[in-house]
N, C-alpha and C positions, 0 to 999 in steps of 0.2 A: 306667395311673394315674400312674406316676411317669416318663413319656417325656419330660416336661418339668419345668423346676425348679419346686420348690414353695416356699411361704413358711410359716418356721418362726414360731408363735405365741410358745411358751414351752419352755423346757428345764430340769427340776428333777429333783433327785434323788428317787427313789422312797422313800416311808414304808414302815415296817416293816408296817402293817396291808396296805398295797397291793402289797407284795411277796407276802405271803402269799395274797392274793385270786388274784393274777396265777399262783401255782402251782397253786392250786385249779382255776383256769380252763383253765390248759394240761393239767392232768391229766383234765379234764372233755372238751376238745375234743379232745386226741390221747391216747386210752386205751391206745394202744400202747407208750408211752413208760412206762418203769418210775421209780419213786420216784427211784433214783440219777440217771437220766438228767434227770428234771425237776429235780433239785437241781444237776446240771451245768449246765443251760441257764440256770436261774435261781438263781445262787449266792447263800447266806445273807447273806454279809458283803461281797462284793466289789461295786464300785460299779455301781449301775443306774440309769439316768435314764429318765424319762418326757418325750418330745418331743411336742408337740401342734403340727401343723402343717396347713396348707391346701394341697391338690394344685392344680393348674394348672387345674381345672374348678370349683374351689372346695370339692370334697369336703373334710369335716373328719378327720382322721387321727390317731390317736396311735400314736407309735412307742416301742417299750422298746428302748434301747441299753445293751448291756453290754460292756466291753472295747472300746469304740470302735466297735463294730459293730451296726447295727440287727439286732435278732434275731426280733422280733416286731412286727406293727402291728394295730391296730384299728381296722375300718372298720365304721359302723352296728351297733356292738355283736357284731361276728363277728372272730374272733381268726385271723390268718394268720402262718405262719412265712416268713422271708424266706430267700433263698437262701443266705445264711452259715448259717442254722440247717440246712437241708437238705442242707448238704454235710457236716454232722456225723451228720445223721440221714437218709440218703437213701432209707430206706424209711417214712419217716414218712407219706408220702401214697401213693397209687396213681399210678405213673409212666407217662406215654405218652412215646412216642420221635418226633422229627422230624429232619429234615435239616439239617445247619449252616447253610445258606444260608438257611434259614426264620427263624433266629434275629435277623438284621438287620431283619426286618420286624417281628418281636415287640417288639424293643427301641425300634422307631419308633412303638409304639402299636397295632399290628395285632392283631387276635384271630387263633387258630391256626384255621385252616380244616382241615376233615376230609382233602381230598386231600393234605395235607403231613404225614399221619400215616405212621408206619412199622409195619406189624404183624409184630410178632415171631412166630417159629415157634410159641409157646405161646399166641398169641392175645392181643387186648386185655385190658387190665385190666375187670374187671368195675365199673362204676360206675352212678349214678343221676343224674337231671338236678338239677344244683345243688351235685353234690359236689366239694368242692375236692380239685384233682389238680396233680401237678407234672409238668413238661415237661423231658425230657432229650434230648441229642443223641446220634445214632448214634455207638457205640463208647465211650460214656462214660454211665456212670449217674448222674454228679453232675447235679442238676437245675439247670436255667438260666432256669427261669420258673416260676410258680405262675398258676393260672386255674381258672374255675369251669366243670364240663361243663355246655353248652348241651344237652345230650340225654343219654340214658341210652346204655350201650354196645349195647344191643339195638338201638336206634334209630339209632346210628350203623352199625351193620351193615346194618340194612334199607335205609338210605338210599343204600347203595353207597357209602359215605365221601365224602359230597358235602354242603357247607353248612359252617356254622359250628359248630364243634367245642367250643371254648374262649373264654370271656371271660378275657382275660389281666389280671391284675391287677399284677403285679410281675416284673422280668427281671433277669437278670445284665446289666450295662452300664447301667441305668437309673439315674435320679439317687437313688433310694433306696440302690441299690448304692453308689453314688459318694460317699454321705454316710459310708461306712464305711471300711475300710482298702485296698478298691479289688483285693483279691486276686482271682486266677482261680480258676475250679472245680478242683478236685482230680481227679486221675485216678482213677475207680472202674469196676472192670472189670464189664461188664454181666452179667446173671445168665445170660443165654442169647445164643447167637451173634447178633449183629446182621448183616441183609443187607449187601452192599457198596452204597457210595453211588453210584446213578446221576445225580446232579445235578452232576457235573463239569461236565457241558456241557448247555445249556439244551436239546439236543435228544436227549439220550441216550434210549435205549430198552432194555429187556432182554426176552429171549426164551429159554423153556426149549426145546430141542428135542430131541425124544425120536426116537430112531432105532433101531428094532428091541430095545427095551428099555434101550437105552444113553442115560441122561440127560445131556445137555451144557447148558451154560449159556452163552449168547451175549449179549455186551454189544456195542451199536453206538453209536459215538458221532460225531458228524458236525457241520461248521461249517454244512451245509445245511439245518440243522434246521428243522421248522415249529412253529408255536405249536400245542401239542396237551397231551395228556393228561399227559405227563411234566413238560412246562413248569409244569403246575398243580400236579402233586405237589411239584416244588421250590419253587414259590412265590418265583420270584426277583423282586427289588426292581426295579421300573422305575427308569429313569435320572432321570426327573424327582424321584420320592421321593429316591432316592440323591443328588441335589444337594444336598437341605436336611437329610440325615440324616449329623451327623457322626460316627456310628459306624461309616460305611463304611470298612473297614480295606483292606489291600494286598492280595495275591494271593489264589488259591482258598482260602477257610477251612479245609477238609477234605478234601484230596485222597485218599481212602481207596483206592478203586477196587481193592481186595484187596491193597494194600501193606503190609508190616509197617509198626509204628512208626518203626523205625530207618530204612528206607527212604523215608517221609516226611520225617523229619528231615533226611536227606540232602537230598532236594529242596528242602526250605524254607531249608535253609544255603546251596546253591548259589543259590538264587533271591534270595535277601537280600544275598550277595557281589554277584552280577551288578547287582542293582538299585542296591547303594549304589556301586558302581563308576560305573554309567551315569548317576545322577541325584545323587549327593553329592559324589563327589571331582573335583577338577581337578589339571592338572598341576603347579599352584602348590602344591597340599598334599604334594606328595612332596618328601622321603622322610617316610612317616607309619607311626609305631608300629604294629604288628598288634593291639595290645592297643585303642588308639583306634578302628582300623578296626570292630573288633567291638563296642566300647561306645558309641563315638559316631556310628556309621554303619549298622551293620549290624542291630542292635537296633531302630533307629528305623524300618528298613525292613520291619519284621516286621508281619505283616497284624494287626490288632485281633483280640482273642479267641484268637490262637495266642502260643506261647512258644518261642523259638528256645533251643535247648540244645544245645550241641556234646556234650556227655557223652552225649546219647541217639542220636547220630549213629553210623555207622561208624566214623568218624575218632577219635572220642572227643576229640580235642586240636585246637584250632586250628591249630597249627602243622603238623600233620599234613593237614588239609585244604588250607592254604595251599601246602604242597608239591606237593599233587595239581594245585592250581591253577597253579602254576609248571611242572609238567611239562607242562599243556595250553599253556603260554606264552601265558597270561593277564597274569601277573604276574611280577615278580622280586622275591626277597626276599633280604636279606642282614643279617648280624648287625654293624650299625655299632658297637654297644658290647657288652661281654662279657654274653652271656646275654640280650640284648635284639635282637629281630629287626624289622625295618621293610620296608616296601614301599618299594623305590626306582624301580620302573618299571612303568607299565601299557600293554599294548598296546592303546589305543584304538581301533585299526581291526580287532582280533581278529575273525574271521566269526562272527558269531552267529546267522545266517540259516538258515531252514529249521527251527527249532524249533516244536514244536506248542504253539499258543496256543488254549485253550478260549474260548467266549464269555464265559463268567465272568470269566477273567482280562482279555480285551480290554476289558470293560467297567469292571472295576477299574482299570486301568492308564489309562484315559482319563478316568474321574472324578479320580483322584489326580492326573494331570497338571494338569487344569484348575484343582483347588482350589490346588496347589502354586503355579501361575502366576497366581492371583487372576484366572482367566477366566470365571467365573461372573458374568454380569450382575447388578449391584446392584439394579436396578429390577424386573428379572423374573428369577426364579431357574431358570425353565425354559429359559433361553437361555445360550449359551456364547459368550464372544468368540474370535474366531480370530485367534492369534497367527500369525507367519510361518511356523511349524513346521507347524502345524494346515493353513494355506492350502495349503501344498505338498504335504501328505500327502492332503487329501481334496478339493480344489476343482478344476474344471476351469480351463483356461486362459482362458476368457471370464467365469469367476465371480471371479477373483482380485481384481478391482478394484470389484467389486459386492456380492459377499457379506461381511458383516462378522461376523455372527452367526448361529448355527444352533440349533434345538432339541436337547436332549439325545438324544431318539430319532433324529434325522436324522444328528446327529452320529455317533452309535454305528453305524448302519446303513451310513453313508459307510466308516466305518473297516474294517468287515467286509467290505464290498464289494472293499475292495483287498487283502484278503487271499485266498491261494489256498485254496479249500475242500480240506477233507481229512476221514476218518473212520477210525476205530479200531475194530477187531474183537478181541475178547480170548475166549479159551478158557480154561478152567480148567488150570492146570499149564503154560500156555504163555505165552512171552512176546507182549505185544499186537503186532498186525500194523497198522500204519500205512500208509494207502494215500491218495495225492492224488485229487483230483477228487471226486464225488460218488458215492454208492453207488447202484446202480441197483435200482430194487424187482424184486421176482419178479414176471415177466411171464406172464400167462396169457392165451392167444388159442385161437380156434377156427379151425380150417383146413379146407377141402374137398379130398379126395383125388380120384384119377381115377376111382374106383369110385363117386363122389358120396356117399361116407361122410364124416360129419364126425368130427375128431380133435381132442383137446385137448393143446395143447402148453404146457410150462410151461418158462422158462428163469430163469438167474440164480440156481438153488439153492445153488451152492457158495458164494456170498458170504456166505450166512447160515449156514454150516456143515453144510447139509444134503447128504447123498450122493445124487445123482440116482438110483442104481442101487438104493438101499434105497427111496428115495420110489416108483421105479416098481414094487417088487415088492410094496410095501404096497398100492397103488392098484390092481394087477392082482388081487389077491385079494379088497379089498372093492368094486371095480366090476365083477368077474367079466367082465374086457374084457381085451384083448391090451394090452401096453405095451411099447414100445423106447426105447432109450437112443441118441442119435446126436449127432455134433458140431453145436453150434450154428452156423448159417450167419453169416459174418461176426465171430464172436467166437472169437479165439483162447485154444485150452486150456480151452473153456466147453463143456459139454454140455446138451442139452434132453430132457425127457421127453416122449413121445406116448403118449396113452392113447386108445383107440378110444372113440368116442362123445363127447357132451357131458358130461365129469365134472368141472365146474367145481364143482357144489355138493359132491362127496365131497374134491375138492381144498382147497376153503376150509374145509371141517371140520377136514381134517388140519393145515392151516396155522395156522388160527385157534384152534382149541380143543385140539389136542394139542400142537402144537408151540409154540403162544402167541406168535406172531408177530403185531406190532402191524398192523392193518389198512392203515395210510398206506403201508407198505411192501409192499404186495402190489397190483397192478394187474390188473384184467380180471375181478374177482369178480362183476361185474354182469352177466356173460355166461352165468352159470347159468341152466338152463332154467326157466321160469315154472311154477307148478303146473299139474298138468293136461295139461301139453304133452309129447310124445314127445322124447327125447333124440335 
């Protein structure tokens, strides 16, 4: 509703009678608020204004403003709290959780689709169709949006979490929020442990691998991802939408993937530092006060919706972080005057290749670069003008004098094609394993032996954290058939499991139902025997 600018009709101080009526309305609409809380929200003597406005679609809205912030708004005789109010009373409404990447779409005016919901261990809140709900992000209970439930919780679960879940009315970062002091959401610890965010990469998948009662958690992240169910859950913004959305910020907005808050801040600090060196500083700017680097350059490189706070990093102080960067031989810091440090040199040719870039980061870097250099076509926002750098990066030699513009999707796909694919496997309590290339799917084949008997062969189990010997032992018991584990032909240090007979059906149930591996990472399931046929 407030994704675009609104038009203010009037702004007047509230009358005493209207103030009392508003208190009564708040008490009736939000019965969980106590008398003291209602008095705190709507103070008796402090300034309280009534702002009447028209939203960009023509809806007449009444907004109540206290202390410079909109605290409530009324639409069609229904009273709603703003995010500023919900930050003070986070339990005022039933709260649903989504991934940080989804926020960009909500700010742009999209409704919240059910595939974007995160189901907490305690289950979804119980609501009915038409109930007012709050929406928060993984890892922080502070609401970032409010909306009306499009269906009841029971209907959501029955639908398999598909379809539209909430009609969003107001969000953090929309124009109603901007009419206040523009503060960021506070950090409010979740009531229960939220799951790790699989949306760092568009193709992330999660699988629970159970081996002889030992539950493991496997996360696969790869540049070679396909458009699938996880992309739908993440609800990532398309490039054409992002081109028109000023809310698109910098790097990955929520790189949780199991990292502590301190580790996340360390990563954000380093990324903002390198981004500032790469895109903001020039040799002529040196020497540069370290305080200026932080205040004028690094802060502006911080993604929208995130806050750079050196004190929350493991370094605690900027000077300590810059000492580390000096040890890495990226910069040289000197005390040019007593007690004041400056950056006097930067190794602009310092090797930075080989770093892992996720699809979302590549997308954001391309968008930021195009906007910074005014490359978005003025007549068609879906097209990007190619400057010499982009030409050198993505065009073939025979295109460099003929192709002047590209659509956003084509621009991004070409950028991704120039990168070497990689994937990351993470096990609990272990450092992530990053490997170049594409992850091979689990391969199931049928083979004919000399005795004219069929055997089922399965390869590449190890890449998904599955022990071939354990899998063989389980299948031997369930299929009542002999199994063997042998070296896989043509693959170094890899094993394959052979099971007598066509056991694809049993193998599929084990991998899909018990280990919960995504179907797209298993090939050969179609070779299961048809009903009524012998194995």
